[in-house]
C-alpha positions as semicolon CSV with decimal commas, in nm:
position;residue;x (nm);y (nm);z (nm)
1;M;5,867;5,275;1,982
2;Y;6,241;5,324;1,950
3;I;6,360;5,422;1,606
4;G;6,692;5,398;1,423
5;V;6,720;5,582;1,091
6;D;6,991;5,569;0,827
7;G;6,998;5,730;0,486
8;C;6,980;5,499;0,185
9;R;6,947;5,537;-0,191
10;A;6,568;5,523;-0,173
11;G;6,542;5,777;0,110
12;W;6,551;5,681;0,477
13;F;6,568;5,324;0,609
14;V;6,390;5,278;0,941
15;V;6,418;5,010;1,209
16;S;6,149;5,034;1,476
17;L;6,163;4,837;1,803
18;D;5,899;4,813;2,074
19;D;5,917;4,729;2,444
20;K;5,860;4,360;2,366
21;D;6,160;4,364;2,129
22;E;5,939;4,315;1,824
23;F;6,054;4,501;1,515
24;K;5,931;4,668;1,198
25;I;6,126;4,803;0,902
26;D;6,038;5,065;0,646
27;I;6,178;5,293;0,378
28;L;6,038;5,645;0,354
29;S;6,121;5,897;0,084
30;N;6,186;6,197;0,310
31;I;6,221;6,287;0,676
32;H;5,888;6,468;0,688
33;A;5,710;6,144;0,594
34;L;5,927;5,972;0,854
35;W;5,817;6,216;1,124
36;D;5,451;6,191;1,022
37;T;5,472;5,813;1,055
38;Y;5,679;5,785;1,373
39;S;5,613;6,108;1,564
40;C;5,472;5,909;1,859
41;S;5,807;5,739;1,913
42;S;5,981;5,761;2,249
43;S;6,321;5,807;2,091
44;M;6,455;5,843;1,737
45;L;6,823;5,842;1,643
46;V;6,932;5,960;1,300
47;D;7,272;5,942;1,131
48;I;7,268;6,296;0,990
49;P;7,401;6,628;1,123
50;I;7,157;6,809;1,352
51;G;7,267;7,163;1,429
52;L;7,508;7,327;1,188
53;P;7,827;7,535;1,229
54;G;7,837;7,908;1,166
55;G;7,919;8,234;1,341
56;D;8,196;8,173;1,593
57;I;8,166;7,796;1,551
58;T;8,365;7,671;1,252
59;N;8,385;7,310;1,372
60;R;8,129;7,117;1,570
61;K;8,287;6,975;1,886
62;C;8,083;6,658;1,845
63;D;8,245;6,587;1,508
64;L;8,596;6,659;1,637
65;E;8,557;6,442;1,947
66;A;8,388;6,155;1,762
67;R;8,675;6,150;1,512
68;K;8,927;6,133;1,796
69;I;8,741;5,838;1,951
70;L;8,741;5,647;1,622
71;R;9,101;5,721;1,517
72;P;9,309;5,592;1,357
73;K;9,092;5,332;1,184
74;K;8,754;5,501;1,151
75;G;8,804;5,872;1,221
76;S;8,732;5,965;0,861
77;C;8,382;5,813;0,894
78;V;8,274;6,129;1,074
79;F;8,266;6,408;0,817
80;P;8,268;6,779;0,908
81;A;7,915;6,919;0,897
82;P;7,855;7,201;0,645
83;C;7,735;7,546;0,744
84;R;7,365;7,627;0,705
85;P;7,397;7,867;0,407
86;A;7,585;7,595;0,215
87;V;7,307;7,349;0,292
88;Y;7,055;7,579;0,125
89;A;7,272;7,669;-0,176
90;K;7,134;7,581;-0,520
91;D;7,444;7,418;-0,663
92;Y;7,777;7,269;-0,556
93;R;7,986;7,570;-0,661
94;K;7,784;7,810;-0,446
95;A;7,775;7,568;-0,155
96;N;8,150;7,513;-0,170
97;N;8,221;7,887;-0,183
98;L;7,983;7,962;0,104
99;N;8,128;7,688;0,321
100;R;8,481;7,811;0,255
101;K;8,385;8,172;0,328
102;I;8,187;8,105;0,647
103;I;8,375;7,821;0,818
104;G;8,703;7,823;0,630
105;K;8,687;7,490;0,449
106;G;8,559;7,358;0,119
107;L;8,277;7,112;0,077
108;S;8,351;6,757;-0,034
109;Y;8,138;6,589;-0,299
110;Q;8,061;6,319;-0,042
111;V;7,894;6,578;0,179
112;W;7,730;6,751;-0,117
113;N;7,561;6,423;-0,211
114;I;7,377;6,412;0,121
115;I;7,297;6,785;0,137
116;P;6,929;6,720;0,047
117;K;6,895;6,496;0,354
118;I;7,076;6,748;0,576
119;R;6,849;7,025;0,446
120;E;6,521;6,842;0,501
121;T;6,636;6,741;0,850
122;D;6,728;7,101;0,930
123;I;6,388;7,225;0,810
124;L;6,211;6,973;1,034
125;I;6,426;7,027;1,342
126;T;6,428;7,407;1,330
127;G;6,056;7,427;1,259
128;N;5,911;7,162;1,489
129;S;5,964;7,177;1,866
130;N;5,813;6,831;1,916
131;A;6,060;6,678;1,671
132;R;6,347;6,839;1,864
133;K;6,237;6,652;2,177
134;V;6,243;6,311;2,010
135;I;6,502;6,316;1,731
136;R;6,872;6,321;1,817
137;E;7,185;6,274;1,614
138;S;7,396;5,963;1,653
139;H;7,661;5,782;1,450
140;P;7,668;5,405;1,384
141;E;8,045;5,371;1,428
142;I;8,020;5,540;1,768
143;C;7,734;5,303;1,856
144;F;7,943;5,000;1,754
145;W;8,242;5,134;1,949
146;S;8,023;5,159;2,258
147;M;7,872;4,812;2,213
148;A;8,205;4,640;2,149
149;G;8,424;4,850;2,377
150;K;8,655;4,912;2,083
151;V;8,664;5,063;1,736
152;M;8,561;4,833;1,453
153;T;8,847;4,659;1,272
154;Y;8,704;4,620;0,923
155;S;8,525;4,848;0,678
156;K;8,148;4,809;0,687
157;K;8,156;4,770;0,308
158;T;8,345;4,439;0,331
159;T;8,218;4,093;0,416
160;S;8,444;4,087;0,722
161;G;8,304;4,422;0,833
162;I;7,946;4,303;0,792
163;R;8,019;3,990;0,996
164;E;8,200;4,189;1,265
165;R;7,912;4,432;1,313
166;L;7,639;4,169;1,291
167;K;7,809;3,962;1,562
168;I;7,816;4,265;1,792
169;L;7,453;4,352;1,721
170;K;7,343;3,995;1,795
171;S;7,516;4,015;2,133
172;V;7,291;4,306;2,239
173;Y;6,972;4,234;2,043
174;S;6,887;3,874;1,955
175;K;6,674;3,957;1,649
176;S;6,944;4,158;1,471
177;E;7,021;3,888;1,215
178;E;6,650;3,835;1,153
179;I;6,608;4,207;1,077
180;F;6,916;4,203;0,856
181;N;6,801;3,908;0,647
182;Y;6,441;4,030;0,624
183;A;6,548;4,376;0,505
184;L;6,775;4,233;0,236
185;E;6,492;4,008;0,119
186;K;6,237;4,289;0,114
187;Y;6,444;4,558;-0,059
188;K;6,676;4,538;-0,358
189;R;7,039;4,652;-0,325
190;K;6,976;4,943;-0,561
191;Y;6,754;5,084;-0,284
192;L;6,923;4,956;0,031
193;E;7,281;4,843;0,100
194;R;7,379;4,583;0,359
195;D;7,560;4,836;0,574
196;D;7,255;5,066;0,577
197;V;7,064;4,790;0,754
198;L;7,333;4,733;1,016
199;D;7,367;5,106;1,077
200;A;6,993;5,149;1,135
201;I;6,981;4,849;1,371
202;S;7,269;4,993;1,574
203;L;7,081;5,321;1,608
204;A;6,753;5,152;1,702
205;V;6,901;4,939;1,980
206;T;7,086;5,246;2,107
207;A;6,761;5,446;2,104
208;K;6,606;5,194;2,343
209;E;6,801;5,361;2,624
210;G;6,549;5,645;2,597
211;V;6,613;5,986;2,450
212;W;6,696;6,155;2,781
213;Y;6,931;5,881;2,908
214;L;7,181;5,877;2,627
215;I;7,535;6,007;2,666
216;S;7,631;6,314;2,468
217;I;7,949;6,381;2,274
218;P;8,073;6,633;2,380
219;H;7,973;6,636;2,746
220;D;7,893;7,008;2,710
221;P;7,717;7,038;2,370
222;Q;7,733;7,354;2,164
223;F;7,428;7,531;2,025
224;D;7,412;7,662;1,671
225;L;7,287;8,002;1,554
226;K;6,927;7,878;1,562
227;G;6,960;7,735;1,911
228;I;6,984;7,372;1,797
229;Q;7,199;7,149;2,014
230;M;7,497;6,994;1,833
231;E;7,584;6,652;1,971
232;I;7,636;6,287;1,882
233;V;7,477;6,052;2,134
234;Y;7,546;5,693;2,231
235;R;7,444;5,436;2,490
236;K;7,692;5,316;2,750
237;W;7,688;4,939;2,703
238;R;8,023;4,871;2,868
239;N;8,253;5,038;3,116
240;I;8,400;5,271;2,857
241;S;8,474;5,640;2,855
242;Y;8,650;5,875;2,622
243;H;8,905;6,148;2,676
244;V;8,991;6,410;2,416
């Protein structure tokens, strides 16, 4: 199985593809349930920071380079990952102060809102060597850039942005629209947004390249203080390359 995972209001939205291009979808409440369910997968791509800054590393190279690829239209879609102590802080004030002290920048409320997902991912990745072999970090906008050979024009929150991304997905995986429609039928919008579905599909079709055959941003990934590799991976669909 090849898995694409994106965070949603109800937890984690999962798109699973097999070698016959059949699909399954699911929503799981936390990443530990996700791993228990899909630990036999060949490859799993997740849109969440894996490996966190700290020590001599105040900025992850993968975030910096991904933002440069997506500029000027979509650079802000890649947020700076928080440091590990901030991820484990009990409230926003402490997290903000720790992040500012350790890596020299405050913590946005946008990042604070997904801290629980970053934390549970960090607990899994740092504590489970098998998970580290299968789960890698990716980013949907980087996946779409690779598929299309260009940065997306429209926001994924708009009708034009949905159409733009769905058209690209259909060009690389014929059942993309079927997954999209089925997911929106199965789950209410208060649990799952339209763009969550597209993001997870983009990660799943990218994961089909196989976990060891994906391209890493940066080409020479950093390792965090716990030895976790910090990278954003993508699949080379077209004759594209990036220079930073």
